[in-house]
N, C-alpha and C positions, 0 to 999 in steps of 0.2 A: 407525942407524934410531928414530928414534921417535916415542913412541903418545900417540893422544889417551885420558887415563884424564880418567871422568865428574867433572863440573865436582863432583855430591854422592854426597860413596859419605857411608855412614852404618856402615860395620859390618864386623861377618863376614858371610857369604855365606848364603843364602836357596835354602834350592830350590821351584825353582816348579813348575811342569804341566809335567806328562814333556812329548814333544816325540811320536815315539813305545814303546810297549808290541805289545813283536810272542812269542806261544807257537807253537811246532813240537811234535809231536807225533814219536819217536822212541821206535817203535816201544813200548813196551808205559811209557816216563815223556814229561815232555815238558821244552823246555825254553825257555824265555823270556829274552825281553833286553830291557830297560830302558833306553833313552833320555833320565835325566834333566836335567834345565834348572837352571842354577844361576847366583845373583844373583855377578856375574864387576866390577869393581873401572872395567874396557875391554870390558864391553858384556855379554858369557852366555859360562856353561862349556855348555859340554853332555859328560855321561859318561855315553859306554856300561857299560851291563854285563850280562855277563852269564850266567841260572841266581845268579846272589848269591854270587858269587865275586869278589866285586870288581871295580876298575876296569879294561877291560880299554883302551881309549884312552880319551884328550880333547884337544879343541879348542872355545877358545878360539874368537866371533867379537864386533865390532861393530853387528853391524847386525839386522834380526829378518826380513831378503831373504837375510841372510846363511848365518841358523839353519835358519830353513827347508831351502832349496838343503842345509847342509852335512848334517843329519839326513833330510834326499833319500839323500845319498848313500849 
């Protein structure tokens, strides 16, 4: 399987605006989930983090439409 790489790639990944930020109250504490968006040679990488405990899930998408669909899921 071949993948198309961006024609212009100028270095390390950059963090972009978050796709979403959710907070849910659990008794006396709150749980927070953040879907970070990072630049990637093949498009964008979505990184799901829960309560700052590191990476829970990661997905690379090639289009803005695919990014929105993946973030909604």
